[in-house]
N, C-alpha and C positions, 0 to 999 in steps of 0.2 A: 239342361244338357240332354240331348237326344241321341241314342245310339242305334246304329244298324250294324250289328255284329261288332267289329272292332273300329268301324268308322264312326267318329263322333262329330256332332254338330253342337257347338257352344253358341248360345244365344245370349248377347249382351244387350241390356236395355238401359239406355242413358236417360235418366229421369230429368236432367237439366234441360236437355234439348229435345227429348222425346224421340230420338233415333234408335232403331233396332239394328244391330250388327251381328251377322252370322259368320262364325269362324269355325272352319272344318280342320281336322287333323290331317286331312289330305284332300286334294282337289276332287270334288265328287264327279266332275266331268272327265276325268282322265281315262284314257284308253290303255294306259300303261298297267303294269301288275299292281293291284291294289293291296291294301294292308291285310285283308283277310286271306287273299290268295298267297301272299308272301309268307304268312304265318303257317298256313296249311303246307305249303311247299317246304318250308323249313322243317316241319315236323316230319314229313315223308322222307326228306333227305337224311334226317337223323334217325330214321327207322321207328318213329314214334307214331301214335295215333291219338284219337280223341281223348281217351282217359288220361294219358300223360299230359295233353294240352290242358285238360281241365285241372290237373294237379298244379301245373305251372301257373295258370291264372289264379287259382286259389291262394297259392304262395305269395303272388304279387298283389292279392286283394283286388283283383280285376275281374269283372264279368266276362264270362266265356260265351262263345256262340252255342247254340243248341246243337245237338247231335244230328238232326236232320239238315241243318245249315251246313254243318261240317261236311256231311256226306255230299251235299250239292257241290260245295267248293272243291272237295276232294275230286269228284268226277270232272270238274272243269280243269283241275290241275292235270289229271291223267290225260284228258283230251289234248291239252296244250303240250304235254311232254311227248306224246306220240303222234301229235298232228292228225288226230282223228276227226272226221266231220261230225 
């Protein structure tokens, strides 16, 4: 399993036929709201920030994105909310 923030790629290798299959938890080519932006948007709407998201992820035993990545996604959310260039 390879993770990029909350987007995961699961690689299945079938030993009988030798085929590798990649399965994603969301379409990596999507132009829609991705899972990372959706989670940060939800935290902003709830009035929470990185430390609270970190606590939620720890409670769920789920790895969190780093603070720098969170800030980058948070800036993207801000620009989308206010339609800034």
